[in-house]
DRENTORMI-890405 format. One record per residue (C-alpha): residue in one letter; residue number from 1; x, y, z. Coordinates in nm, 4 decimals. Each point is the difference from the previous one (the first is absolute). Layout:
residues N
R r   k        u        v        w
R a NUM        X        Y        Z
...
END
This chain:
residues 538
R r   k        u        v        w
R m   1  -5.5855   1.1783   0.8598
R a   2  -0.2427  -0.2545  -0.1396
R l   3  -0.0479  -0.0048  -0.3741
R t   4  -0.3465   0.0141  -0.1508
R p   5  -0.0802  -0.2795  -0.2487
R a   6   0.0210   0.2359  -0.2976
R l   7   0.3376   0.1363   0.1103
R s   8   0.1328  -0.3480   0.0771
R i   9  -0.1014  -0.1484  -0.3379
R g  10   0.0791   0.2944  -0.2245
R p  11   0.3810  -0.0155   0.0376
R f  12   0.0026  -0.3668  -0.1016
R v  13  -0.1932   0.0739  -0.3181
R r  14   0.2223   0.2960  -0.0873
R l  15   0.3131  -0.2027   0.0804
R k  16  -0.1105  -0.2844  -0.2260
R l  17  -0.0762   0.2358  -0.2878
R r  18   0.3269   0.1862   0.0482
R i  19   0.2065  -0.3205   0.0098
R s  20  -0.1729  -0.1249  -0.3140
R r  21   0.0583   0.3327  -0.1758
R n  22   0.3660   0.0210   0.1028
R g  23   0.0539  -0.3571  -0.1136
R l  24  -0.1070   0.1015  -0.3508
R r  25   0.1867   0.3306  -0.0183
R g  26   0.2845  -0.0079  -0.2497
R r  27  -0.0537  -0.3681  -0.0837
R p  28  -0.1673  -0.0395  -0.3396
R a  29   0.0011  -0.3803   0.0183
R r  30  -0.1934   0.0034   0.3267
R i  31  -0.2415   0.2572  -0.1376
R v  32  -0.0686  -0.2225  -0.3005
R m  33  -0.0511  -0.3060   0.2200
R f  34  -0.2296   0.1968   0.2317
R v  35  -0.2085   0.1195  -0.2939
R l  36  -0.0180  -0.3517  -0.1410
R g  37  -0.1005  -0.1289   0.3425
R a  38  -0.2739   0.2606   0.0221
R v  39  -0.1219  -0.0958  -0.3485
R a  40  -0.0016  -0.3692   0.0959
R a  41  -0.1879   0.0786   0.3214
R g  42  -0.2511   0.1975  -0.2026
R f  43  -0.0424  -0.2886  -0.2433
R l  44  -0.0601  -0.2438   0.2851
R a  45  -0.2472   0.2405   0.1567
R i  46  -0.1924   0.0318  -0.3283
R f  47   0.0037  -0.3765  -0.0539
R g  48  -0.1226  -0.0630   0.3542
R y  49  -0.2721   0.2632  -0.0302
R a  50  -0.1191  -0.1521  -0.3256
R a  51  -0.0032  -0.3509   0.1461
R f  52  -0.1989   0.1002   0.3094
R a  53  -0.2370   0.2248  -0.1972
R t  54  -0.0856  -0.2674  -0.2580
R p  55  -0.2684  -0.1794   0.2097
R g  56  -0.1841   0.3307   0.0345
R l  57   0.0116   0.0646  -0.3728
R l  58  -0.1342  -0.3508  -0.0600
R d  59  -0.2597   0.0393   0.2782
R s  60   0.1245  -0.3281   0.1472
R a  61  -0.0230  -0.0026   0.3789
R r  62   0.0925  -0.3686  -0.0012
R s  63   0.3376   0.0710  -0.1646
R a  64   0.0693   0.2864   0.2409
R e  65  -0.0734  -0.2223   0.3009
R v  66   0.2741  -0.2360  -0.1189
R l  67   0.2492   0.2551  -0.1330
R f  68   0.0011   0.2502   0.2872
R p  69   0.0864  -0.2292   0.2932
R f  70   0.2557  -0.2012  -0.1964
R g  71   0.1527   0.3087  -0.1643
R g  72   0.0140   0.1895   0.3279
R a  73   0.1542  -0.2954   0.1819
R l  74   0.2613  -0.0228  -0.2764
R l  75   0.0802   0.3704   0.0494
R v  76   0.0516  -0.0491   0.3729
R f  77   0.2128  -0.3076  -0.0631
R g  78   0.2021   0.1951  -0.2551
R w  79   0.0665   0.2779   0.2503
R f  80   0.1042  -0.2700   0.2455
R l  81   0.2536  -0.1686  -0.2284
R m  82   0.1121   0.2376  -0.2731
R p  83   0.1871   0.2500   0.2201
R l  84   0.2077  -0.2877   0.1364
R l  85   0.0482  -0.2080  -0.3084
R f  86   0.0211   0.2141  -0.3085
R f  87  -0.0028   0.3779  -0.0108
R g  88   0.1092   0.0698   0.3556
R v  89  -0.1391   0.2209   0.2713
R d  90   0.0122   0.3750  -0.0493
R d  91   0.2986   0.0785   0.2188
R s  92   0.0017   0.3756  -0.0578
R l  93  -0.1020   0.0313   0.3673
R d  94   0.2034  -0.2695   0.1723
R p  95  -0.1290  -0.0414   0.3592
R a  96   0.3550  -0.0711   0.1187
R q  97   0.0902   0.3618  -0.0802
R f  98  -0.2377   0.1150   0.2746
R a  99   0.1374  -0.2313   0.2700
R l 100   0.1894   0.2757   0.1835
R l 101  -0.2719   0.2658  -0.0279
R p 102  -0.2425   0.0544   0.2919
R l 103  -0.3099  -0.0828  -0.2018
R p 104  -0.2971  -0.1735   0.1625
R r 105  -0.0808  -0.3338  -0.1535
R r 106  -0.3498   0.1162  -0.0929
R t 107   0.1423   0.3011  -0.1867
R l 108   0.2480  -0.2170  -0.1867
R l 109  -0.2682  -0.2505  -0.1012
R a 110  -0.2404   0.2696  -0.1154
R g 111   0.2666   0.1844  -0.1984
R l 112   0.1389  -0.3078  -0.1718
R g 113  -0.3495  -0.1289  -0.0742
R v 114  -0.1205   0.3224  -0.1595
R a 115   0.3270   0.0280  -0.1944
R a 116  -0.0651  -0.3484  -0.1381
R l 117  -0.3449   0.1056  -0.1166
R i 118   0.1406   0.2643  -0.2368
R g 119   0.2190  -0.2460  -0.1934
R l 120  -0.0718  -0.1283  -0.3500
R p 121  -0.1088  -0.3508   0.1151
R a 122  -0.2660   0.1428   0.2328
R l 123  -0.1278   0.2472  -0.2585
R a 124  -0.0120  -0.2706  -0.2680
R t 125  -0.1877  -0.2334   0.2354
R l 126  -0.2523   0.2705   0.0847
R a 127  -0.0544   0.0837  -0.3658
R a 128  -0.0378  -0.3666  -0.0988
R t 129  -0.2525  -0.0775   0.2728
R a 130  -0.2011   0.3084  -0.0954
R g 131  -0.1444  -0.2287  -0.2674
R m 132  -0.1841  -0.1758   0.2838
R v 133  -0.1710   0.3298   0.0829
R d 134  -0.1061   0.0334  -0.3626
R t 135  -0.1509  -0.3482  -0.0039
R s 136  -0.1730   0.0536   0.3360
R a 137  -0.1530   0.3242  -0.1265
R r 138  -0.1363  -0.1703  -0.3118
R l 139  -0.1383  -0.2971   0.1950
R g 140  -0.1303   0.1727   0.3126
R g 141  -0.0020   0.3771  -0.0449
R p 142   0.1691   0.2773   0.2037
R g 143  -0.0388  -0.1773   0.3339
R a 144   0.1883  -0.3045  -0.1206
R a 145   0.2666   0.2243  -0.1557
R l 146   0.0569   0.1866   0.3287
R a 147   0.0235  -0.3275   0.1903
R q 148   0.2495  -0.1371  -0.2507
R l 149   0.2052   0.3210   0.0177
R l 150   0.0261  -0.0487   0.3750
R g 151   0.0931  -0.3625  -0.0654
R i 152   0.2882   0.0692  -0.2387
R i 153   0.1433   0.2597   0.2425
R c 154  -0.0091  -0.2584   0.2786
R g 155   0.1493  -0.2559  -0.2379
R l 156   0.2872   0.2332  -0.0889
R l 157   0.0713   0.0568   0.3690
R l 158   0.0064  -0.3779   0.0446
R c 159   0.2422  -0.0410  -0.2906
R v 160   0.2426   0.2610   0.1317
R a 161  -0.0240  -0.1314   0.3559
R v 162   0.0656  -0.3613  -0.0983
R s 163   0.2918   0.1025  -0.2223
R r 164   0.1709   0.2100   0.2674
R a 165  -0.0688  -0.2428   0.2830
R v 166   0.1271  -0.3084  -0.1795
R t 167   0.3025   0.1812  -0.1417
R s 168   0.0978   0.1357   0.3399
R a 169  -0.0430  -0.3429   0.1570
R f 170   0.2214  -0.1662  -0.2622
R a 171   0.2595   0.2762   0.0243
R t 172   0.0365  -0.0811   0.3679
R a 173   0.0183  -0.3762  -0.0502
R l 174   0.2389   0.0195  -0.2927
R r 175   0.2754   0.1655   0.2035
R s 176   0.1161  -0.3510   0.0857
R r 177   0.1842  -0.1555  -0.2934
R r 178  -0.1456  -0.3467   0.0546
R a 179  -0.3526   0.1352   0.0302
R r 180   0.0608   0.2226  -0.3007
R d 181   0.1124  -0.2928  -0.2137
R l 182  -0.2978  -0.2130   0.1044
R a 183  -0.2467   0.2821  -0.0589
R t 184   0.1556   0.0698  -0.3393
R v 185  -0.0496  -0.3597  -0.1067
R l 186  -0.3582  -0.0211   0.1252
R l 187  -0.1078   0.3368  -0.1356
R a 188   0.1627  -0.0642  -0.3369
R v 189  -0.1815  -0.3322  -0.0277
R v 190  -0.3314   0.1647   0.0876
R a 191   0.0565   0.2866  -0.2434
R a 192   0.1008  -0.2278  -0.2853
R s 193  -0.3047  -0.2173   0.0605
R l 194  -0.2507   0.2840  -0.0372
R g 195  -0.0057   0.0125  -0.3779
R p 196  -0.0144  -0.3772  -0.0529
R a 197  -0.2654  -0.0322   0.2682
R q 198  -0.2083   0.2674  -0.1698
R l 199   0.0238  -0.1748  -0.3372
R l 200  -0.0904  -0.3311   0.1589
R l 201  -0.2949   0.1633   0.1746
R l 202  -0.1244   0.1532  -0.3248
R g 203   0.0233  -0.3362  -0.1707
R l 204  -0.1916  -0.1679   0.2785
R l 205  -0.2665   0.2718  -0.0022
R d 206  -0.0870  -0.0972  -0.3551
R q 207  -0.1278  -0.3277   0.1373
R a 208  -0.1292   0.1320   0.3320
R d 209  -0.3548   0.0189   0.1253
R w 210  -0.0835   0.3723  -0.0023
R r 211  -0.2412  -0.0474   0.2846
R s 212   0.2917  -0.1114   0.2156
R v 213   0.2106   0.2916  -0.1259
R q 214  -0.2708   0.2461   0.1038
R l 215  -0.0182  -0.1620   0.3424
R i 216   0.3775   0.0364   0.0456
R a 217  -0.0187   0.3625  -0.1154
R e 218  -0.2726   0.0688   0.2545
R v 219   0.2156  -0.1461   0.2771
R v 220   0.3010   0.2067  -0.1108
R g 221  -0.2224   0.3076   0.0047
R w 222  -0.0464  -0.0431   0.3752
R t 223   0.3721  -0.0229   0.0731
R p 224   0.2305   0.3031   0.0468
R f 225   0.1457  -0.0720  -0.3454
R g 226  -0.3281   0.0479  -0.1873
R a 227  -0.2395   0.1791   0.2336
R a 228   0.1005   0.3536  -0.0987
R w 229  -0.0507  -0.0643  -0.3699
R t 230  -0.3575  -0.1332   0.0160
R v 231  -0.1924   0.2533   0.2109
R g 232  -0.1372   0.1797  -0.3061
R l 233  -0.1362  -0.3265  -0.1370
R d 234  -0.1687  -0.0656   0.3351
R v 235  -0.1880   0.3312  -0.0250
R a 236  -0.0914  -0.0731  -0.3621
R g 237  -0.1275  -0.3438   0.1010
R g 238  -0.2153   0.1277   0.2869
R r 239   0.2418  -0.1087   0.2744
R a 240   0.0868   0.3414   0.1439
R w 241   0.0164  -0.1528   0.3477
R a 242   0.3240  -0.1754  -0.1035
R v 243   0.1861   0.3256  -0.0715
R p 244   0.0790   0.1065   0.3611
R i 245   0.0938  -0.3564   0.0911
R k 246   0.2479  -0.0297  -0.2873
R v 247   0.1441   0.3448   0.0688
R v 248   0.0577  -0.1020   0.3619
R i 249   0.1688  -0.3231  -0.1182
R v 250   0.2415   0.1971  -0.2175
R l 251   0.0698   0.2693   0.2609
R v 252   0.0708  -0.2630   0.2655
R a 253   0.2465  -0.1651  -0.2385
R v 254   0.1636   0.3376  -0.0718
R g 255   0.0235   0.0710   0.3725
R g 256   0.1621  -0.3359   0.0645
R l 257   0.2499   0.0539  -0.2800
R l 258   0.0852   0.3485   0.1305
R w 259   0.0564  -0.1426   0.3471
R w 260   0.2256  -0.2696  -0.1489
R w 261   0.1822   0.2616  -0.2078
R s 262   0.0593   0.2182   0.3055
R r 263   0.1595  -0.2885   0.1884
R t 264   0.2171  -0.1235  -0.2861
R l 265   0.0961   0.3547  -0.1030
R e 266   0.1344   0.0764   0.3463
R r 267   0.2011  -0.3219   0.0111
R a 268   0.1339   0.0621  -0.3493
R m 269   0.1160   0.3487   0.0954
R a 270   0.1566  -0.1269   0.3216
R g 271   0.1774  -0.2829  -0.1818
R a 272   0.1379   0.2169  -0.2811
R a 273   0.2889   0.1250   0.2118
R t 274   0.1207  -0.3492   0.0877
R a 275  -0.0454  -0.1570  -0.3422
R g 276   0.3422   0.1114  -0.1210
R s 277   0.1977  -0.2088   0.2471
R r 278  -0.2019  -0.3115  -0.0760
R r 279   0.0453   0.0526  -0.3710
R g 280   0.3707   0.0341   0.0467
R s 281   0.0249  -0.3339   0.1765
R a 282  -0.2205  -0.1638  -0.2638
R v 283   0.2279   0.1217  -0.2780
R t 284   0.3011  -0.1360   0.1827
R r 285  -0.1576  -0.3430   0.0263
R a 286  -0.1070   0.0081  -0.3641
R d 287   0.3549   0.0646  -0.1233
R g 288   0.1207  -0.3470   0.0857
R r 289   0.0279  -0.2521  -0.2817
R g 290  -0.1910  -0.3164   0.0624
R p 291  -0.0034  -0.3344  -0.1826
R v 292  -0.2438   0.1289  -0.2620
R d 293   0.2289   0.2894  -0.0870
R q 294   0.3056  -0.2225  -0.0203
R l 295  -0.1765  -0.2505  -0.2251
R l 296  -0.1616   0.2626  -0.2219
R f 297   0.3013   0.2256  -0.0507
R r 298   0.2656  -0.2673  -0.0196
R w 299  -0.0104  -0.0064  -0.3810
R w 300  -0.0450   0.3754  -0.0463
R p 301   0.2461   0.1708  -0.2389
R r 302   0.2801   0.1824   0.1822
R s 303  -0.0639   0.3350  -0.1654
R r 304  -0.1819   0.3263   0.0587
R f 305  -0.3060  -0.1419  -0.1728
R g 306   0.0099  -0.3076   0.2247
R a 307   0.0416   0.2100   0.3147
R l 308  -0.2878   0.2319  -0.0919
R m 309  -0.2258  -0.2875  -0.0968
R a 310   0.0809  -0.1850   0.3237
R r 311  -0.0864   0.3095   0.2007
R e 312  -0.3287   0.0514  -0.1825
R t 313  -0.0879  -0.3701   0.0315
R r 314   0.0558   0.0141   0.3743
R y 315  -0.2164   0.3119   0.0240
R w 316  -0.2843  -0.1637  -0.1931
R w 317   0.0209  -0.3019   0.2292
R r 318   0.0111   0.1926   0.3281
R e 319  -0.1444   0.3509  -0.0328
R t 320  -0.3635  -0.0052   0.1030
R r 321  -0.1439   0.2319  -0.2642
R r 322   0.1732  -0.1803  -0.2853
R r 323  -0.1024  -0.3352   0.1422
R a 324  -0.3607   0.1212   0.0130
R a 325   0.0161   0.0823  -0.3711
R l 326   0.1286  -0.3489  -0.0808
R i 327  -0.2651  -0.1681   0.2133
R t 328  -0.2732   0.2077  -0.1633
R l 329   0.1251  -0.1008  -0.3437
R g 330   0.0162  -0.3673   0.0965
R v 331  -0.3496  -0.0136   0.1457
R a 332  -0.1556   0.1995  -0.2851
R g 333   0.1885  -0.2034  -0.2597
R v 334  -0.1339  -0.3290   0.1304
R f 335  -0.3557   0.0945   0.0896
R l 336  -0.0910   0.2413  -0.2820
R p 337   0.0007  -0.2716  -0.2695
R l 338  -0.1635  -0.2518   0.2332
R s 339  -0.2794   0.2297   0.1153
R t 340  -0.0713   0.1139  -0.3563
R a 341  -0.0107  -0.3557  -0.1289
R f 342  -0.2280  -0.1225   0.2760
R g 343  -0.2212   0.3072  -0.0134
R s 344  -0.0428   0.0052  -0.3793
R g 345  -0.0101  -0.3671  -0.0723
R g 346   0.3663  -0.0441  -0.0969
R s 347   0.0542   0.2951  -0.2367
R g 348   0.2004   0.3152   0.0549
R g 349   0.2801  -0.1439   0.2145
R r 350   0.2582   0.0442  -0.2737
R g 351  -0.0870   0.3660  -0.0542
R l 352   0.0263   0.0865   0.3675
R a 353   0.3262  -0.1923   0.0244
R v 354   0.1406   0.2574  -0.2462
R l 355  -0.1250   0.2717   0.2351
R v 356   0.2212  -0.1536   0.2685
R g 357   0.2981   0.0468  -0.2303
R a 358  -0.0837   0.3709  -0.0237
R i 359  -0.0412   0.0306   0.3770
R a 360   0.3311  -0.1732   0.0744
R p 361   0.2383   0.2932  -0.0761
R i 362  -0.1961   0.2493   0.2134
R g 363   0.2201  -0.0885   0.2994
R l 364   0.2832   0.1879  -0.1730
R a 365  -0.2029   0.3147  -0.0689
R n 366   0.1533   0.1719   0.3056
R q 367   0.3051  -0.2193   0.0455
R f 368   0.2225   0.2870   0.1155
R g 369  -0.2554   0.1134   0.2562
R y 370   0.0553  -0.3190   0.2009
R e 371   0.3556   0.1116   0.0788
R g 372  -0.0637   0.3669   0.0678
R s 373   0.3064   0.2024   0.0876
R a 374   0.2119  -0.3188   0.0030
R y 375   0.0038   0.0287  -0.3782
R a 376   0.2713   0.2639   0.0519
R t 377   0.2491  -0.2889   0.0323
R n 378  -0.0619  -0.1040  -0.3594
R l 379   0.0329   0.3597  -0.1121
R a 380   0.3272   0.0469   0.1892
R t 381   0.1571  -0.3191  -0.1382
R g 382  -0.0874   0.0955  -0.3571
R i 383  -0.1955  -0.3095  -0.1022
R p 384  -0.0982   0.0298  -0.3687
R g 385  -0.3705   0.0398  -0.0584
R r 386  -0.0382  -0.2954  -0.2343
R l 387   0.1859  -0.2283   0.2405
R e 388  -0.2280   0.1173   0.2802
R v 389  -0.3146  -0.0600  -0.2047
R h 390   0.1083  -0.3429  -0.1267
R s 391   0.0962  -0.1246   0.3477
R r 392  -0.3279   0.1128   0.1551
R a 393  -0.2091  -0.1501  -0.2812
R a 394   0.1951  -0.3276   0.0186
R a 395  -0.0607  -0.0323   0.3740
R h 396  -0.3703   0.0680  -0.0499
R a 397  -0.0192  -0.2521  -0.2842
R l 398   0.1643  -0.2626   0.2211
R f 399  -0.3178  -0.0035   0.2105
R t 400  -0.2528   0.0961  -0.2674
R l 401   0.0766  -0.2485  -0.2795
R p 402  -0.0660  -0.3088   0.2188
R m 403  -0.3313   0.1583   0.0997
R l 404  -0.0901   0.0559  -0.3645
R l 405   0.0836  -0.3628  -0.0724
R l 406  -0.2327  -0.0992   0.2828
R v 407  -0.2735   0.2193  -0.1519
R a 408   0.0477  -0.1739  -0.3353
R l 409  -0.0255  -0.3405   0.1688
R v 410  -0.3150   0.0976   0.1899
R t 411  -0.1561   0.1452  -0.3149
R g 412   0.0820  -0.2987  -0.2179
R l 413  -0.0484  -0.2905   0.2412
R l 414  -0.2790   0.1166   0.2278
R a 415  -0.1866   0.2989  -0.1417
R g 416   0.0164  -0.0755  -0.3697
R g 417   0.0424  -0.3770  -0.0019
R r 418   0.2580   0.0178  -0.2835
R p 419   0.3438  -0.1143   0.1183
R e 420   0.1447   0.0420  -0.3492
R s 421  -0.0598   0.3775   0.0215
R v 422   0.2267   0.0524   0.3027
R p 423   0.3200   0.0912  -0.1972
R a 424  -0.1843   0.2437  -0.2286
R t 425  -0.1780   0.1601   0.2968
R f 426   0.3312   0.0404   0.1804
R g 427   0.1473   0.1636  -0.3099
R m 428  -0.2945   0.2403  -0.0130
R l 429   0.0460   0.0851   0.3684
R v 430   0.3710   0.0666  -0.0484
R a 431  -0.0757   0.2223  -0.2990
R t 432  -0.2451   0.2054   0.2045
R y 433   0.2450   0.0121   0.2921
R g 434   0.2795   0.1218  -0.2287
R v 435  -0.2176   0.2754  -0.1471
R g 436  -0.1058   0.0982   0.3511
R l 437   0.3637   0.0252   0.1090
R a 438   0.0774   0.2139  -0.3045
R l 439  -0.2628   0.2497   0.1158
R v 440   0.0400  -0.0259   0.3787
R l 441   0.3784   0.0489   0.0100
R p 442  -0.0054   0.3513  -0.1548
R v 443  -0.3011   0.0831   0.2178
R s 444   0.1988  -0.0965   0.3114
R v 445   0.2639   0.2572  -0.0954
R r 446  -0.2338   0.2820  -0.1030
R a 447  -0.2715  -0.0430   0.2652
R a 448   0.1951  -0.1128   0.3087
R y 449  -0.1384   0.1142   0.3355
R a 450   0.0923  -0.0378   0.3653
R l 451  -0.1502  -0.2664   0.2217
R p 452  -0.0357   0.0390   0.3774
R d 453   0.1918  -0.1902   0.2615
R p 454  -0.0419  -0.3780  -0.0519
R s 455  -0.1531  -0.0341   0.3478
R t 456  -0.3266   0.0750  -0.1873
R p 457   0.0597  -0.1899  -0.3240
R f 458  -0.3394   0.0731  -0.1537
R a 459   0.0116   0.3799   0.0175
R l 460   0.0990   0.2624  -0.2514
R s 461   0.1943   0.3047   0.1054
R s 462  -0.1997   0.3048  -0.0947
R g 463  -0.3487  -0.0844  -0.1165
R g 464  -0.1038   0.0008  -0.3639
R g 465   0.0177  -0.3769  -0.0139
R l 466  -0.2314  -0.0162  -0.2994
R g 467   0.2154   0.2406  -0.1986
R k 468   0.3155  -0.1895   0.0914
R a 469  -0.1521  -0.3299  -0.1067
R l 470  -0.1205   0.1250  -0.3385
R p 471   0.3374  -0.0320  -0.1832
R s 472   0.0302  -0.3641   0.1056
R l 473  -0.3630  -0.0664  -0.0928
R g 474   0.0652   0.1626  -0.3361
R a 475   0.3015  -0.2250  -0.0474
R m 476  -0.2182  -0.3031   0.0765
R v 477  -0.2537   0.1043  -0.2630
R g 478   0.2849   0.0690  -0.2411
R a 479   0.1381  -0.3486   0.0602
R i 480  -0.3343  -0.1529  -0.0968
R v 481  -0.0205   0.2146  -0.3129
R g 482   0.3652  -0.0627  -0.0902
R s 483  -0.0421  -0.3753   0.0242
R l 484  -0.3041  -0.0057  -0.2313
R p 485   0.2075  -0.1157  -0.3006
R v 486   0.0988  -0.3140   0.1903
R v 487  -0.3535  -0.0552   0.1288
R l 488  -0.1474   0.0421  -0.3481
R a 489   0.2620  -0.2328  -0.1464
R g 490  -0.1037  -0.2616   0.2530
R y 491  -0.3626   0.0203  -0.1114
R l 492   0.0703   0.0209  -0.3734
R l 493   0.2609  -0.2742  -0.0334
R g 494  -0.2100  -0.2594   0.1778
R p 495   0.1755  -0.3351   0.0623
R a 496   0.3291   0.1298  -0.1426
R w 497   0.0223   0.2422   0.2930
R l 498   0.0402  -0.2920   0.2379
R w 499   0.3487  -0.0459  -0.1512
R l 500   0.0826   0.3616  -0.0779
R g 501  -0.1423   0.1652   0.3101
R l 502   0.2900  -0.0642   0.2363
R p 503   0.2919   0.1143  -0.2212
R a 504  -0.1998   0.2875  -0.1490
R g 505  -0.1128   0.1220   0.3413
R l 506   0.3502  -0.0251   0.1482
R a 507   0.1525   0.1897  -0.2932
R y 508  -0.2692   0.2698   0.0012
R g 509   0.0211   0.0541   0.3750
R l 510   0.3812   0.0046   0.0022
R a 511   0.0165   0.2474  -0.2883
R a 512  -0.2512   0.2322   0.1669
R y 513   0.1862  -0.0198   0.3312
R l 514   0.3363   0.0797  -0.1583
R v 515  -0.1417   0.3100  -0.1675
R g 516  -0.1664   0.1203   0.3197
R a 517   0.3042  -0.0756   0.2165
R h 518   0.2257   0.1863  -0.2456
R l 519  -0.2217   0.3082   0.0179
R a 520  -0.0414  -0.0208   0.3782
R g 521   0.3750  -0.0435   0.0542
R g 522   0.0877   0.3059  -0.2057
R l 523  -0.2714   0.1991   0.1741
R l 524   0.1307  -0.1085   0.3410
R d 525   0.3535   0.1121  -0.0876
R r 526  -0.1357   0.3491  -0.0630
R r 527  -0.2418   0.0125   0.2931
R m 528   0.1753  -0.1722   0.2912
R p 529   0.0070   0.3146   0.2204
R e 530  -0.3663   0.0717  -0.0775
R v 531  -0.0949  -0.3597   0.0837
R l 532   0.1865   0.0232   0.3329
R a 533  -0.1760   0.3260   0.0831
R a 534  -0.3387  -0.1480  -0.0919
R v 535   0.0343  -0.3138   0.2154
R s 536   0.1594   0.1678   0.3026
R a 537  -0.2520   0.0601   0.2772
R r 538  -0.0441   0.3632   0.1040
END
């Protein structure tokens, strides 16, 4: 019996809501993270609404004609990249779970698409872009507001379609280990370059010709990325004839993305059953010790600490998700100071270099989630919590400290033009990194969560990515706040800090790390079974 559209979509929506509700039942930590994620989504929605409504309050059509196409294109680009590179795709309805069910492809696409539209990211996007409707109403009246309302709905459909299509396509490609590693490197480089590129762009816009900027905005407004967000301004400006053309442009793009999604979704579902055997052979090949391993671990201490650190070092070098975190840190660490210096005339590079030190420990925020149920081995062998924490932090520092030294060199030699400040800057980075570790390590024990199979290394296991990321983001902010004494000392002591910065920063960072590691180790001793249950996929 054929299913009507309402009957075919309704079960997907109810299933998504039920899975989300059951995932929160009896888990206070997840409830808190979900609430915090909802609050953060609400804050972003309010901020976006205010930003897009400001041109209307100022009665500035010129500002709106620049802000709307660029802001809308940034939203689409964010939906394209963020699910893969940061928060993860909402996996509460994993398409692979429907592979053996006799569901038509059209029904599956419609159900998954509508289910995606009731998530927090979609609701926050809709609320934020409602500010465009407000501005259109103030500039062009009810007609412009209705046109813009149609535009933001089409834009939201475009965002969801591009997110699902690209994610499904990468999930299929990343089943191969070699392709997965290459994609991880490329995507991490792109993701880490977004922030620096934005700062560089803002710096260049200060010196740009606004006539040229308006021309570029007009061109973007006729592309699928910006067309949906400018239809209200066209009505307000007496160009109502452009509305149907832009709507057709967006709908054609949505149709193409849905067609692409349908093809990649089917291949992903068909390939899910055979991915296990390929992964097994990949793991077998990865277990061999090559020349790099022999050279690196030759001088390792023959102890439990040495064995654990060697294991973690090998994982950071080989595991795709961990490698992506390191690549992101490296790219951001080099280009953040450079882009700030070039964009602002040479100032600000040192301050953003400290931000890199706060970002660096975030890779350990869910360190147990990388292993999943394999963490049961550590629990069974009775590894002490403090030994576990110290070995994992040492392996992470083995890769991170050279990167921080590189950041100090870039900041001092290239961005700041003060080679004599390199040691003090490195000390400040280490201090911030140590404070970040002191906060991230306990967070990794209290807020651990399961990750999906590594064949899709950019996905989270059960939705709520924003809520899951909030503890690590809070730890990053805490690292910046906790390192303020060192930062203030650097500004107050003046030239004397060039000599005191390195030893003071090393001592401050080490002391903070030891306190945090001591607390995290004791907490891990008491919560090992809970951590295993939290990181084990269900």
